[in-house]
TIVO-2410 file (N, C-alpha, C; in nm, 3 decimals):
# residues 106
REC num residu      c1      c2      c3 atome chaine
REC   1      M   1.634  -1.303  -0.222     N      A
REC   1      M   1.570  -1.202  -0.306    CA      A
REC   1      M   1.425  -1.185  -0.263     C      A
REC   2      V   1.384  -1.063  -0.248     N      A
REC   2      V   1.248  -1.032  -0.205    CA      A
REC   2      V   1.168  -0.998  -0.330     C      A
REC   3      G   1.057  -1.067  -0.350     N      A
REC   3      G   0.975  -1.045  -0.468    CA      A
REC   3      G   0.853  -0.961  -0.439     C      A
REC   4      F   0.767  -0.953  -0.540     N      A
REC   4      F   0.648  -0.868  -0.534    CA      A
REC   4      F   0.555  -0.908  -0.420     C      A
REC   5      V   0.531  -1.037  -0.404     N      A
REC   5      V   0.436  -1.082  -0.302    CA      A
REC   5      V   0.487  -1.047  -0.162     C      A
REC   6      Q   0.615  -1.068  -0.137     N      A
REC   6      Q   0.671  -1.035  -0.006    CA      A
REC   6      Q   0.663  -0.885   0.022     C      A
REC   7      I   0.692  -0.805  -0.080     N      A
REC   7      I   0.684  -0.659  -0.064    CA      A
REC   7      I   0.540  -0.618  -0.035     C      A
REC   8      A   0.446  -0.674  -0.111     N      A
REC   8      A   0.305  -0.640  -0.090    CA      A
REC   8      A   0.258  -0.681   0.048     C      A
REC   9      V   0.299  -0.798   0.096     N      A
REC   9      V   0.256  -0.845   0.227    CA      A
REC   9      V   0.311  -0.756   0.338     C      A
REC  10      F   0.439  -0.717   0.330     N      A
REC  10      F   0.489  -0.634   0.439    CA      A
REC  10      F   0.434  -0.492   0.432     C      A
REC  11      L   0.397  -0.444   0.314     N      A
REC  11      L   0.334  -0.313   0.307    CA      A
REC  11      L   0.190  -0.317   0.358     C      A
REC  12      I   0.119  -0.427   0.333     N      A
REC  12      I  -0.015  -0.442   0.390    CA      A
REC  12      I  -0.005  -0.453   0.542     C      A
REC  13      G   0.094  -0.527   0.590     N      A
REC  13      G   0.116  -0.535   0.735    CA      A
REC  13      G   0.148  -0.400   0.797     C      A
REC  14      L   0.227  -0.320   0.728     N      A
REC  14      L   0.256  -0.185   0.777    CA      A
REC  14      L   0.128  -0.102   0.782     C      A
REC  15      G   0.040  -0.120   0.685     N      A
REC  15      G  -0.089  -0.050   0.687    CA      A
REC  15      G  -0.174  -0.092   0.805     C      A
REC  16      V  -0.174  -0.221   0.838     N      A
REC  16      V  -0.248  -0.269   0.955    CA      A
REC  16      V  -0.189  -0.210   1.083     C      A
REC  17      I  -0.057  -0.202   1.091     N      A
REC  17      I   0.008  -0.142   1.207    CA      A
REC  17      I  -0.030   0.006   1.219     C      A
REC  18      C  -0.032   0.077   1.107     N      A
REC  18      C  -0.070   0.219   1.109    CA      A
REC  18      C  -0.215   0.236   1.155     C      A
REC  19      L  -0.304   0.152   1.105     N      A
REC  19      L  -0.444   0.161   1.144    CA      A
REC  19      L  -0.462   0.127   1.291     C      A
REC  20      G  -0.397   0.021   1.337     N      A
REC  20      G  -0.406  -0.017   1.477    CA      A
REC  20      G  -0.347   0.087   1.570     C      A
REC  21      G  -0.233   0.143   1.531     N      A
REC  21      G  -0.172   0.249   1.611    CA      A
REC  21      G  -0.260   0.371   1.619     C      A
REC  22      Y  -0.321   0.407   1.508     N      A
REC  22      Y  -0.410   0.524   1.507    CA      A
REC  22      Y  -0.531   0.499   1.597     C      A
REC  23      L  -0.593   0.382   1.583     N      A
REC  23      L  -0.711   0.353   1.665    CA      A
REC  23      L  -0.675   0.344   1.813     C      A
REC  24      G  -0.559   0.286   1.844     N      A
REC  24      G  -0.516   0.278   1.983    CA      A
REC  24      G  -0.489   0.415   2.043     C      A
REC  25      L  -0.420   0.500   1.969     N      A
REC  25      L  -0.391   0.634   2.020    CA      A
REC  25      L  -0.515   0.722   2.023     C      A
REC  26      L  -0.609   0.697   1.932     N      A
REC  26      L  -0.734   0.771   1.934    CA      A
REC  26      L  -0.812   0.740   2.061     C      A
REC  27      G  -0.802   0.616   2.110     N      A
REC  27      G  -0.869   0.579   2.234    CA      A
REC  27      G  -0.813   0.651   2.355     C      A
REC  28      L  -0.689   0.695   2.350     N      A
REC  28      L  -0.631   0.769   2.462    CA      A
REC  28      L  -0.690   0.909   2.477     C      A
REC  29      W  -0.751   0.960   2.372     N      A
REC  29      W  -0.807   1.095   2.379    CA      A
REC  29      W  -0.938   1.097   2.457     C      A
REC  30      K  -1.004   0.982   2.478     N      A
REC  30      K  -1.125   0.967   2.560    CA      A
REC  30      K  -1.233   1.067   2.524     C      A
REC  31      G  -1.261   1.082   2.398     N      A
REC  31      G  -1.369   1.169   2.354    CA      A
REC  31      G  -1.336   1.317   2.355     C      A
REC  32      Q  -1.218   1.356   2.398     N      A
REC  32      Q  -1.179   1.497   2.396    CA      A
REC  32      Q  -1.144   1.535   2.253     C      A
REC  33      P  -1.162   1.661   2.219     N      A
REC  33      P  -1.122   1.703   2.083    CA      A
REC  33      P  -0.969   1.694   2.068     C      A
REC  34      R  -0.928   1.646   1.952     N      A
REC  34      R  -0.784   1.633   1.925    CA      A
REC  34      R  -0.722   1.770   1.899     C      A
REC  35      S  -0.598   1.782   1.934     N      A
REC  35      S  -0.526   1.908   1.912    CA      A
REC  35      S  -0.482   1.917   1.766     C      A
REC  36      I  -0.436   2.035   1.729     N      A
REC  36      I  -0.386   2.055   1.593    CA      A
REC  36      I  -0.262   1.970   1.570     C      A
REC  37      V  -0.179   1.957   1.674     N      A
REC  37      V  -0.059   1.875   1.662    CA      A
REC  37      V  -0.097   1.729   1.634     C      A
REC  38      A  -0.202   1.680   1.700     N      A
REC  38      A  -0.248   1.542   1.677    CA      A
REC  38      A  -0.301   1.526   1.534     C      A
REC  39      D  -0.372   1.626   1.484     N      A
REC  39      D  -0.420   1.618   1.345    CA      A
REC  39      D  -0.304   1.617   1.246     C      A
REC  40      I  -0.202   1.696   1.273     N      A
REC  40      I  -0.083   1.696   1.188    CA      A
REC  40      I  -0.014   1.560   1.197     C      A
REC  41      G  -0.010   1.503   1.318     N      A
REC  41      G   0.048   1.371   1.336    CA      A
REC  41      G  -0.023   1.265   1.255     C      A
REC  42      L  -0.157   1.272   1.250     N      A
REC  42      L  -0.233   1.178   1.169    CA      A
REC  42      L  -0.196   1.191   1.021     C      A
REC  43      R  -0.180   1.312   0.976     N      A
REC  43      R  -0.142   1.333   0.836    CA      A
REC  43      R   0.000   1.285   0.809     C      A
REC  44      L   0.088   1.298   0.908     N      A
REC  44      L   0.224   1.246   0.892    CA      A
REC  44      L   0.224   1.094   0.884     C      A
REC  45      V   0.139   1.029   0.963     N      A
REC  45      V   0.128   0.884   0.956    CA      A
REC  45      V   0.081   0.842   0.817     C      A
REC  46      S  -0.022   0.909   0.768     N      A
REC  46      S  -0.075   0.877   0.636    CA      A
REC  46      S   0.028   0.901   0.526     C      A
REC  47      T   0.096   1.013   0.533     N      A
REC  47      T   0.196   1.046   0.432    CA      A
REC  47      T   0.314   0.950   0.439     C      A
REC  48      G   0.356   0.913   0.559     N      A
REC  48      G   0.464   0.816   0.574    CA      A
REC  48      G   0.427   0.682   0.515     C      A
REC  49      Y   0.302   0.642   0.529     N      A
REC  49      Y   0.257   0.516   0.470    CA      A
REC  49      Y   0.259   0.523   0.318     C      A
REC  50      V   0.215   0.635   0.263     N      A
REC  50      V   0.218   0.652   0.118    CA      A
REC  50      V   0.362   0.651   0.067     C      A
REC  51      I   0.454   0.715   0.138     N      A
REC  51      I   0.596   0.714   0.100    CA      A
REC  51      I   0.649   0.571   0.102     C      A
REC  52      S   0.613   0.495   0.205     N      A
REC  52      S   0.658   0.356   0.215    CA      A
REC  52      S   0.603   0.271   0.101     C      A
REC  53      I   0.477   0.290   0.067     N      A
REC  53      I   0.419   0.214  -0.044    CA      A
REC  53      I   0.488   0.250  -0.174     C      A
REC  54      F   0.507   0.378  -0.199     N      A
REC  54      F   0.569   0.418  -0.325    CA      A
REC  54      F   0.713   0.368  -0.334     C      A
REC  55      A   0.787   0.377  -0.223     N      A
REC  55      A   0.926   0.330  -0.225    CA      A
REC  55      A   0.932   0.178  -0.239     C      A
REC  56      G   0.845   0.107  -0.170     N      A
REC  56      G   0.846  -0.038  -0.178    CA      A
REC  56      G   0.803  -0.091  -0.314     C      A
REC  57      M   0.712  -0.022  -0.377     N      A
REC  57      M   0.660  -0.066  -0.508    CA      A
REC  57      M   0.720   0.013  -0.624     C      A
REC  58      A   0.838   0.068  -0.605     N      A
REC  58      A   0.900   0.151  -0.709    CA      A
REC  58      A   0.926   0.070  -0.836     C      A
REC  59      D   0.966  -0.056  -0.823     N      A
REC  59      D   0.989  -0.138  -0.943    CA      A
REC  59      D   0.860  -0.163  -1.019     C      A
REC  60      V   0.752  -0.184  -0.946     N      A
REC  60      V   0.622  -0.208  -1.010    CA      A
REC  60      V   0.574  -0.082  -1.081     C      A
REC  61      A   0.604   0.034  -1.024     N      A
REC  61      A   0.563   0.161  -1.086    CA      A
REC  61      A   0.658   0.204  -1.198     C      A
REC  62      G   0.765   0.128  -1.218     N      A
REC  62      G   0.859   0.162  -1.325    CA      A
REC  62      G   0.965   0.263  -1.284     C      A
REC  63      M   0.978   0.290  -1.153     N      A
REC  63      M   1.074   0.389  -1.106    CA      A
REC  63      M   1.192   0.325  -1.033     C      A
REC  64      G   1.193   0.195  -1.017     N      A
REC  64      G   1.297   0.129  -0.940    CA      A
REC  64      G   1.418   0.091  -1.023     C      A
REC  65      S   1.502   0.009  -0.964     N      A
REC  65      S   1.627  -0.030  -1.030    CA      A
REC  65      S   1.608  -0.144  -1.130     C      A
REC  66      Q   1.499  -0.218  -1.118     N      A
REC  66      Q   1.472  -0.328  -1.210    CA      A
REC  66      Q   1.364  -0.285  -1.310     C      A
REC  67      P   1.388  -0.299  -1.439     N      A
REC  67      P   1.282  -0.270  -1.536    CA      A
REC  67      P   1.166  -0.367  -1.519     C      A
REC  68      L   1.049  -0.326  -1.561     N      A
REC  68      L   0.928  -0.402  -1.535    CA      A
REC  68      L   0.926  -0.544  -1.593     C      A
REC  69      P   0.980  -0.574  -1.708     N      A
REC  69      P   0.972  -0.715  -1.748    CA      A
REC  69      P   1.045  -0.808  -1.652     C      A
REC  70      G   1.141  -0.756  -1.579     N      A
REC  70      G   1.214  -0.837  -1.482    CA      A
REC  70      G   1.136  -0.852  -1.352     C      A
REC  71      V   1.186  -0.938  -1.265     N      A
REC  71      V   1.123  -0.961  -1.136    CA      A
REC  71      V   1.150  -0.840  -1.046     C      A
REC  72      P   1.046  -0.786  -0.982     N      A
REC  72      P   1.070  -0.674  -0.890    CA      A
REC  72      P   1.168  -0.713  -0.781     C      A
REC  73      Y   1.256  -0.621  -0.746     N      A
REC  73      Y   1.363  -0.648  -0.650    CA      A
REC  73      Y   1.362  -0.537  -0.546     C      A
REC  74      F   1.362  -0.575  -0.420     N      A
REC  74      F   1.364  -0.478  -0.310    CA      A
REC  74      F   1.509  -0.446  -0.279     C      A
REC  75      G   1.558  -0.340  -0.339     N      A
REC  75      G   1.699  -0.304  -0.326    CA      A
REC  75      G   1.726  -0.209  -0.212     C      A
REC  76      P   1.852  -0.168  -0.200     N      A
REC  76      P   1.890  -0.080  -0.089    CA      A
REC  76      P   1.825   0.058  -0.095     C      A
REC  77      W   1.804   0.112  -0.214     N      A
REC  77      W   1.740   0.243  -0.223    CA      A
REC  77      W   1.594   0.235  -0.182     C      A
REC  78      Q   1.531   0.126  -0.217     N      A
REC  78      Q   1.391   0.108  -0.176    CA      A
REC  78      Q   1.383   0.089  -0.025     C      A
REC  79      A   1.479   0.018   0.032     N      A
REC  79      A   1.481  -0.001   0.178    CA      A
REC  79      A   1.496   0.133   0.249     C      A
REC  80      V   1.581   0.220   0.196     N      A
REC  80      V   1.597   0.353   0.255    CA      A
REC  80      V   1.467   0.433   0.245     C      A
REC  81      G   1.399   0.424   0.131     N      A
REC  81      G   1.272   0.494   0.115    CA      A
REC  81      G   1.166   0.446   0.212     C      A
REC  82      V   1.157   0.314   0.230     N      A
REC  82      V   1.061   0.259   0.326    CA      A
REC  82      V   1.099   0.301   0.468     C      A
REC  83      L   1.227   0.302   0.498     N      A
REC  83      L   1.272   0.344   0.631    CA      A
REC  83      L   1.237   0.490   0.658     C      A
REC  84      I   1.253   0.575   0.559     N      A
REC  84      I   1.215   0.716   0.574    CA      A
REC  84      I   1.064   0.727   0.602     C      A
REC  85      G   0.985   0.650   0.529     N      A
REC  85      G   0.840   0.649   0.553    CA      A
REC  85      G   0.807   0.600   0.693     C      A
REC  86      E   0.876   0.496   0.740     N      A
REC  86      E   0.850   0.444   0.874    CA      A
REC  86      E   0.892   0.543   0.983     C      A
REC  87      I   1.000   0.616   0.961     N      A
REC  87      I   1.040   0.719   1.057    CA      A
REC  87      I   0.934   0.828   1.064     C      A
REC  88      Q   0.880   0.865   0.949     N      A
REC  88      Q   0.775   0.966   0.948    CA      A
REC  88      Q   0.649   0.915   1.018     C      A
REC  89      I   0.617   0.787   1.002     N      A
REC  89      I   0.504   0.728   1.072    CA      A
REC  89      I   0.526   0.735   1.223     C      A
REC  90      A   0.647   0.702   1.267     N      A
REC  90      A   0.678   0.705   1.411    CA      A
REC  90      A   0.666   0.846   1.467     C      A
REC  91      I   0.713   0.945   1.393     N      A
REC  91      I   0.700   1.085   1.438    CA      A
REC  91      I   0.553   1.123   1.447     C      A
REC  92      G   0.474   1.080   1.349     N      A
REC  92      G   0.331   1.108   1.352    CA      A
REC  92      G   0.263   1.044   1.471     C      A
REC  93      F   0.301   0.920   1.506     N      A
REC  93      F   0.244   0.854   1.623    CA      A
REC  93      F   0.280   0.930   1.751     C      A
REC  94      L   0.404   0.977   1.759     N      A
REC  94      L   0.444   1.054   1.878    CA      A
REC  94      L   0.364   1.183   1.890     C      A
REC  95      M   0.327   1.241   1.777     N      A
REC  95      M   0.247   1.364   1.780    CA      A
REC  95      M   0.102   1.335   1.817     C      A
REC  96      L   0.056   1.211   1.800     N      A
REC  96      L  -0.082   1.174   1.832    CA      A
REC  96      L  -0.103   1.146   1.981     C      A
REC  97      V   0.002   1.130   2.057     N      A
REC  97      V  -0.012   1.099   2.199    CA      A
REC  97      V  -0.063   1.222   2.273     C      A
REC  98      P  -0.169   1.206   2.355     N      A
REC  98      P  -0.222   1.320   2.432    CA      A
REC  98      P  -0.141   1.345   2.559     C      A
REC  99      Y  -0.027   1.411   2.546     N      A
REC  99      Y   0.062   1.433   2.658    CA      A
REC  99      Y  -0.001   1.514   2.770     C      A
REC 100      R  -0.080   1.615   2.735     N      A
REC 100      R  -0.138   1.703   2.837    CA      A
REC 100      R  -0.229   1.626   2.932     C      A
REC 101      S  -0.317   1.541   2.877     N      A
REC 101      S  -0.408   1.466   2.964    CA      A
REC 101      S  -0.334   1.358   3.042     C      A
REC 102      M  -0.222   1.309   2.988     N      A
REC 102      M  -0.143   1.210   3.061    CA      A
REC 102      M  -0.070   1.275   3.178     C      A
REC 103      L  -0.027   1.398   3.162     N      A
REC 103      L   0.043   1.469   3.269    CA      A
REC 103      L  -0.052   1.509   3.380     C      A
REC 104      Q  -0.179   1.536   3.346     N      A
REC 104      Q  -0.278   1.577   3.445    CA      A
REC 104      Q  -0.338   1.458   3.518     C      A
REC 105      G  -0.314   1.336   3.464     N      A
REC 105      G  -0.365   1.217   3.530    CA      A
REC 105      G  -0.509   1.184   3.492     C      A
REC 106      N  -0.559   1.241   3.385     N      A
REC 106      N  -0.698   1.213   3.342    CA      A
REC 106      N  -0.703   1.092   3.255     C      A
***
């Protein structure tokens, strides 16, 4: 059984991964202005993280399968919600990659 502390720790870890991925991909732009697609990708990463937090903490917010007096439980619906958020984060990261400068060899 996965409890509140475990859910909080893996969501904080996901946030660290999102921040590190953003900073790493931002370094690939080498001071060039980001494209509109990259800006949309950043927003997708942020939105995916918010979706993952909300899905993971659904029991704490009172929207999950376990009522609040009970121990929060990371169930299958919450796992699907977090997975959807992670897929959106991955799509956002792919949109942040500067493909044009990589193809030109800069």
